[in-house]
Steps between C-alpha positions, in 0.01 A plus 500: 500500500396855412207734539427644156220745580323648800166681523423697818181684601446701823802353679646739761577825312461338155170576324571287194820365353586264215862400455702254292841380619825374356653172619806669657522810721189718535576817693245752628639853546327772699498709813408362840125443526448487123368143511804296396478268799127454446567342160744257661252418775233426237740250339575354842130450574447300181757249629432500874126585521563791738687828535865491599443793733255326736206710385151356506339455160264794544789731594637446151183636335552846355350775715137564411458177299321176584734241349838426349606255230848376410545269201819353358592300192785256567714255309633194682648192332394637158137519612302819552274551800283784621466585869223718645483658846189702588377655825171679577427668830324271749539201269737207484788545257494308173812334364496324162737321266384478139148606608472219759449621858718347769317337791825501701752780451774269627466306171635806316807558720813384318349505151657840429813505720617846595758672722479862613768721655357810666597766759235341723724192526704672771228380737638150447804621695362766732152359554354204688551131428164493317648659188796260491271198532278634221805536276598136547139383475453701180805346334416139587129542420577599141630151422365270775120472510505257793690755705249772416204281590666393828566864584140601423365209709732588789388863497133399499556269798697773677215745446251252650722423800554870570127569471431223752760636741357849469143383556605346832688803629458510877328160506623143544579327171512121486813363334290264288352794310845602378630155407332486158667826401832392652492191280428703189774753581751218542375315190531799269776690679761224509540466118512880469782513755691219328475664159601842632809344653593308183443805282716736708780246524540509120382853427746683725795392283337654194429815700860521617617466140295798380592714799864430419449612139336827607741581783819360339534265796554777752266349763362161598124445530290224654132397500422270792170326573377547858200270561295569812458129576675177403335290231421212732386723787211703355221307671678492836593869481138592429390298803772648721394852403128456568496709818706772334271497197191521722636814664613657171188386309710397200735221391851594609702225327504346152629564150325840503769607751803385296764750393793526258816663632665737249866551588777720364850397612336295782292792630132583429494712185214693663744637757831532314406549134513838326215599267710394202592167659137428588393577145777279359394226743139516381584516130729198532222319685248568223742418217567167669123451529469555126773252410362246748153514345644478149703195600205323664228584247709525181302818427651848501296708748414863436733734692369830639760758611323788674718805569791285615784727392458763770782491760714271281821612331533489122722192512244289688217623279698394195560154647126456567415586139775269374366212709138560392619504139646149518337216308359339815281808549199582283261794484582788735288799606669799663411842637731798531488879512813562290467412133858587402638283777299190412526555123880481512493183708252322272687589182786281618276190516441245226129476590246724331350773713221756496452820700157636599423846640243498781315814615195518728407138443525533121751328273525486123484154345785588265829498692710816488 
């Protein structure tokens, strides 16, 4: 699968941009703040229906404008498709495929599989469990619609249960009022928990393989699922925690409290990992994500590499490019500040490549 063209209007610092891409490596060169990452985020949004950087839709509108539009022309399984993403201030966003508007954005997730590696990913290690859950949920949701729908239903039930708890703050709340939401949380949460567990059991071996390639086997890494409740205990745990939840005014147990332990030589990488080790850890994690999705869907996802070479030695950078140039990988988009550095690396690959100079949100359609 490839994206052949993209058309951007009023997105972040980009006033208007029309670009065509090659099927191999597409690299955007420019100084920090030029807009390279914004192009990658536009591509990300066409796959995932939202910004990778947790910005609201209106925050992505160019300053002083009332709307943004991102359109992409794709080729998947020898068929072309056009995807449209438009946002106006104070209006609901519009997402279309081949001029047909989606009624549910979840129907689009997985159609254009994509993996991004970004400096922001360090929050997967240093941040809260929320980011690690979202990573796992994002991977599984791109190929398992039932999982995505269960997750959405769970989150809706969780929102309703929390609203009920909050509305009764300081007042007596009858247990019967919570039971309907407890049932829904158990109904939708149990399959999510089971699929997370099954996924991580298989996925961690693939992750360990890619970490070994990048680090030459110097360290051992582990991803370990840490559910907050046992599969068969969700209903009983919710009942046991009623008094606690009444005091806190929110639901304190469930799949929304799960975590994934990330270990380096049996210790949390958050505590013992250097900046280079953390970056290697994250890149291996995302490369494994790519190969996993390719294996499950039989479609080569788009790979976005955003400024990943900082704090990595030349040898590791070369190994990343070599891996991304293998036949199992498809179209790759990269950003970097050093043209000579990236040019030399790409010349050694069999895949075609194109370099684009980005300045102040502007980029020529003809590669340099």
